[in-house]
FITOR-899167 format. One record per residue: chain; y, z, x of N, C-alpha, C in turn. Coordinates in pm, whole numbers, padded with zeros to 5 digits. Layout:
# FITOR-899167
- chain,nyy,nzz,nxx,cayy,cazz,caxx,cyy,czz,cxx
- A,Y,Z,X,Y,Z,X,Y,Z,X
...
***
This chain:
# FITOR-899167
- chain,nyy,nzz,nxx,cayy,cazz,caxx,cyy,czz,cxx
- A,07081,10217,08766,07113,10086,08817,07235,10096,08907
- A,07227,10037,09023,07338,10043,09119,07447,09946,09078
- A,07567,09980,09118,07680,09894,09090,07714,09807,09209
- A,07832,09754,09207,07883,09670,09314,07920,09756,09434
- A,07872,09720,09552,07904,09796,09674,07987,09710,09767
- A,08091,09770,09819,08182,09701,09912,08208,09791,10032
- A,08231,09730,10148,08273,09803,10267,08419,09773,10292
- A,08491,09876,10335,08631,09856,10363,08687,09969,10446
- A,08818,09964,10468,08887,10062,10551,08981,10143,10463
- A,08978,10274,10480,09065,10364,10404,09209,10343,10450
- A,09298,10315,10353,09439,10295,10386,09526,10409,10334
- A,09473,10492,10243,09545,10608,10193,09443,10710,10144
- A,09472,10837,10166,09382,10944,10123,09464,11063,10075
- A,09423,11117,09959,09490,11238,09910,09407,11301,09798
- A,09395,11431,09803,09334,11508,09695,09199,11463,09646
- A,09108,11429,09735,08973,11391,09694,08958,11248,09649
- A,09060,11165,09670,09047,11024,09638,09110,10941,09749
- A,09062,10818,09762,09110,10729,09867,09138,10590,09810
- A,09225,10518,09878,09245,10376,09852,09181,10302,09967
- A,09099,10200,09936,09020,10131,10037,09052,09981,10034
- A,09088,09925,10150,09113,09781,10163,08981,09714,10190
- A,08943,09616,10103,08817,09543,10119,08847,09394,10116
- A,08747,09313,10155,08760,09169,10144,08763,09133,09996
- A,08849,09041,09958,08867,09006,09816,08747,08927,09766
- A,08662,08991,09685,08548,08925,09625,08586,08870,09487
- A,08519,08764,09445,08553,08698,09319,08534,08791,09199
- A,08430,08873,09201,08404,08963,09088,08517,09065,09073
- A,08563,09119,09182,08669,09220,09176,08803,09158,09138
- A,08833,09039,09188,08960,08974,09157,08971,08948,09008
- A,08862,08908,08944,08866,08873,08802,08883,08996,08714
- A,08827,09108,08755,08832,09229,08672,08966,09299,08684
- A,09000,09345,08804,09127,09414,08827,09136,09552,08766
- A,09026,09611,08722,09030,09740,08656,09056,09855,08752
- A,08990,09856,08867,09005,09968,08960,09070,09924,09090
- A,09120,09802,09095,09177,09752,09219,09299,09666,09192
- A,09366,09633,09300,09477,09539,09290,09464,09438,09401
- A,09508,09316,09372,09503,09208,09469,09645,09178,09510
- A,09668,09173,09643,09799,09136,09693,09781,09039,09809
- A,09888,09007,09879,09879,08908,09986,09791,08954,10102
- A,09770,09084,10116,09688,09136,10226,09540,09147,10191
- A,09503,09122,10068,09364,09131,10027,09349,09214,09901
- A,09239,09284,09893,09204,09361,09774,09198,09509,09810
- A,09259,09593,09725,09257,09737,09747,09192,09806,09629
- A,09083,09878,09654,09020,09961,09552,09099,10090,09550
- A,09156,10122,09434,09245,10238,09424,09175,10358,09362
- A,09201,10475,09415,09155,10600,09356,09006,10622,09358
- A,08938,10575,09461,08793,10598,09472,08768,10747,09499
- A,08672,10803,09429,08637,10945,09447,08576,10961,09585
- A,08626,11060,09662,08579,11082,09799,08529,11224,09814
- A,08399,11242,09826,08340,11374,09847,08304,11397,09994
- A,08335,11299,10080,08297,11308,10221,08414,11344,10312
- A,08535,11345,10260,08650,11376,10342,08695,11261,10430
- A,08686,11139,10379,08730,11022,10457,08879,11030,10484
- A,08917,10977,10599,09058,10978,10639,09105,10835,10660
- A,09234,10819,10667,09293,10687,10690,09234,10629,10818
- A,09188,10505,10811,09129,10437,10926,08978,10437,10926
- A,08914,10524,10847,08768,10529,10842,08714,10405,10770
- A,08601,10352,10818,08532,10246,10747,08433,10313,10652
- A,08440,10277,10523,08357,10342,10422,08286,10239,10336
- A,08181,10285,10269,08115,10204,10167,08152,10263,10032
- A,08201,10177,09943,08245,10219,09810,08156,10151,09706
- A,08116,10229,09604,08037,10174,09495,08116,10181,09365
- A,08124,10067,09296,08186,10060,09164,08071,10056,09064
- A,08060,10158,08975,07949,10161,08881,07944,10036,08792
- A,07822,09991,08762,07804,09870,08681,07865,09887,08542
- A,07860,10008,08487,07916,10032,08354,08067,10008,08352
- A,08132,10032,08465,08276,10010,08473,08309,09863,08455
- A,08226,09775,08510,08248,09632,08498,08234,09587,08352
- A,08132,09637,08284,08111,09601,08143,08225,09653,08057
- A,08262,09777,08078,08370,09836,07999,08503,09765,08024
- A,08529,09731,08148,08652,09660,08181,08655,09523,08114
- A,08542,09456,08111,08535,09326,08044,08564,09336,07896
- A,08509,09438,07834,08535,09457,07691,08683,09483,07667
- A,08740,09570,07747,08882,09604,07729,08971,09484,07755
- A,08946,09414,07865,09034,09304,07904,09024,09185,07809
- A,08908,09159,07752,08892,09042,07666,08903,09073,07517
- A,08854,09187,07473,08851,09216,07331,08985,09267,07278
- A,09051,09357,07350,09177,09414,07302,09282,09307,07273
- A,09307,09209,07362,09406,09107,07328,09368,09022,07207
- A,09241,08989,07192,09199,08908,07077,09218,08985,06946
- A,09180,09112,06946,09198,09194,06826,09347,09209,06795
- A,09428,09229,06897,09573,09241,06876,09631,09112,06822
- A,09586,08999,06872,09633,08868,06824,09598,08849,06676
- A,09474,08875,06640,09430,08858,06501,09501,08956,06408
- A,09514,09081,06450,09582,09180,06366,09729,09142,06347
- A,09793,09094,06453,09932,09050,06441,09947,08933,06346
- A,09853,08838,06351,09859,08723,06261,09842,08766,06116
- A,09743,08849,06090,09718,08894,05952,09838,08972,05898
- A,09890,09065,05976,10006,09143,05931,10128,09056,05910
- A,10152,08962,06001,10265,08869,05985,10248,08780,05864
- A,10128,08734,05841,10099,08649,05725,10124,08725,05595
- A,10074,08848,05586,10093,08930,05467,10240,08964,05446
- A,10311,08995,05555,10453,09028,05544,10532,08907,05498
- A,10500,08789,05548,10569,08666,05505,10547,08638,05359
- A,10426,08656,05312,10396,08632,05170,10469,08734,05082
- A,10486,08856,05130,10551,08961,05052,10701,08937,05037
- A,10765,08871,05134,10911,08850,05127,10947,08704,05106
- A,10855,08624,05056,10876,08482,05024,10921,08398,05144
- A,10861,08421,05260,10879,08336,05376,10748,08262,05400
- A,10751,08150,05471,10625,08078,05496,10525,08167,05571
- A,10412,08197,05507,10315,08289,05568,10261,08242,05702
- A,10245,08110,05721,10194,08061,05849,10294,08086,05962
- A,10421,08070,05932,10524,08092,06034,10533,08240,06070
- A,10537,08325,05969,10545,08469,05997,10414,08518,06060
- A,10302,08455,06025,10174,08489,06088,10175,08454,06236
- A,10232,08338,06271,10241,08297,06412,10330,08394,06490
- A,10444,08432,06429,10534,08528,06494,10462,08662,06510
- A,10389,08703,06407,10312,08828,06414,10204,08822,06520
- A,10140,08704,06536,10036,08690,06637,10094,08705,06777
- A,10210,08643,06801,10275,08655,06931,10315,08801,06956
- A,10369,08866,06855,10407,09007,06869,10284,09094,06891
- A,10175,09064,06821,10053,09143,06834,09991,09131,06973
- A,09980,09009,07024,09920,08994,07157,10012,09052,07264
- A,10143,09041,07244,10237,09102,07340,10220,09253,07342
- A,10209,09312,07224,10189,09457,07216,10055,09498,07276
- A,09950,09419,07254,09819,09449,07311,09819,09443,07462
- A,09883,09341,07517,09890,09329,07663,09976,09440,07724
- A,10083,09477,07655,10167,09587,07702,10088,09718,07700
- A,10012,09738,07596,09926,09857,07586,09825,09862,07701
- A,09764,09748,07732,09671,09743,07845,09742,09771,07976
- A,09861,09719,07991,09936,09739,08116,09974,09885,08135
- A,10018,09950,08027,10066,10088,08037,09952,10187,08049
- A,09852,10177,07963,09750,10282,07960,09608,10237,07978
- A,09586,10109,08000,09449,10058,08008,09368,10114,08121
- A,09426,10125,08240,09350,10171,08356,09307,10316,08339
- A,09398,10402,08293,09364,10543,08275,09262,10562,08163
- A,09278,10488,08054,09186,10501,07940,09048,10448,07972
- A,09041,10349,08058,08913,10286,08088,08841,10349,08206
- A,08898,10450,08267,08840,10503,08389,08808,10652,08383
- A,08713,10692,08298,08670,10831,08307,08603,10854,08443
- A,08588,10978,08479,08537,11016,08612,08408,10942,08648
- A,08314,10930,08557,08185,10869,08591,08194,10718,08612
- A,08305,10655,08570,08320,10511,08587,08411,10474,08703
- A,08467,10575,08772,08554,10546,08885,08473,10506,09007
- A,08529,10422,09093,08461,10390,09219,08441,10517,09302
- A,08333,10520,09381,08304,10638,09462,08269,10597,09604
- A,08316,10677,09700,08278,10656,09840,08133,10703,09853
- A,08045,10615,09900,07904,10647,09916,07871,10691,10058
- A,07950,10646,10156,07923,10683,10295,08042,10648,10382
- A,08058,10726,10489,08154,10690,10593,08074,10615,10698
- A,08101,10487,10713,08026,10403,10806,08069,10429,10951
- A,08199,10428,10973,08252,10451,11108,08384,10524,11097
- A,08393,10641,11160,08520,10712,11157,08626,10633,11232
- A,08747,10635,11180,08858,10568,11247,08924,10662,11344
- A,09022,10610,11412,09098,10694,11504,09195,10778,11426
- A,09214,10899,11466,09309,10988,11401,09449,10937,11423
- A,09535,10960,11324,09674,10918,11335,09753,11009,11429
- A,09702,11131,11451,09773,11224,11539,09684,11265,11653
- A,09736,11266,11776,09652,11304,11890,09618,11452,11893
- A,09684,11534,11811,09657,11677,11809,09530,11712,11733
- A,09466,11614,11668,09347,11638,11586,09222,11611,11670
- A,09170,11712,11744,09057,11689,11832,08924,11676,11760
- A,08919,11697,11630,08792,11696,11559,08741,11559,11523
- A,08815,11454,11552,08774,11320,11513,08694,11253,11623
- A,08582,11194,11585,08498,11122,11680,08569,10991,11716
- A,08562,10954,11840,08619,10827,11884,08768,10834,11908
- A,08822,10951,11912,08965,10968,11930,09004,10940,12075
- A,09115,10870,12090,09166,10846,12224,09233,10973,12275
- A,09227,10998,12404,09293,11117,12456,09444,11101,12445
- A,09515,11214,12438,09660,11207,12431,09718,11144,12557
- A,09841,11092,12548,09902,11032,12667,09901,11134,12782
- A,09868,11089,12899,09857,11180,13014,09716,11225,13035
- A,09636,11219,12926,09493,11249,12932,09460,11381,12995
- A,09346,11385,13066,09300,11509,13128,09338,11516,13278
- A,09417,11421,13321,09456,11422,13461,09557,11534,13485
- A,09539,11605,13595,09633,11709,13633,09759,11650,13693
- A,09862,11731,13702,09987,11684,13762,09971,11680,13913
- A,10021,11575,13970,10013,11561,14117,10116,11648,14186
- A,10092,11676,14311,10185,11758,14389,10277,11671,14469
***
C-alpha cells in the first residue's frame, strides 16, 4: 500500500538524507512525526535519498502509511497512559501517607502527563522512525541549479559569469 506522496524542493542534503520543503498539508501538520511546521511552510526532515538529490532539486517524497499509524498511536496513546499511570501512582502514594488521595492523584496525573510529553519530545521521533518508516525520495522531478558554478555536471546550470565569450582585443 502506498503512503502519502508530496512534491517539494530540497533545502538541505547530507549523508544519504535530505530535508524537503513542501506545501503544508493538513495530514502532515497534525502528525508532526517526520516534519516540522514553521512560518515558511512544512519541512520533511531526514528523508532517505538513494538518488543523490542536491539542494534546489524538486523531488517527490513518500511517507509510508505505517508511519502515520504508528505516529498516531505514539502521539495519542503515550500521553493518556502517562496521565492514568500518574493518577494511579499519586492516588496510591496519597493513601499511603494519609494525604487526600484525589489531590495527590491529580498532582500525579499532571506529573505523569508532563513526563510523558517530555519523553515524546526527547526521544519520540527517533524511537518512532525505524529505517522502513522514514520518508523516502521516490524521484528527482527537476534538477535545481547548482550552488557553485564550478560544478559542470548539473543539468540546467547557468554558465559562469563571463560565459563562453572570449576576451576582446
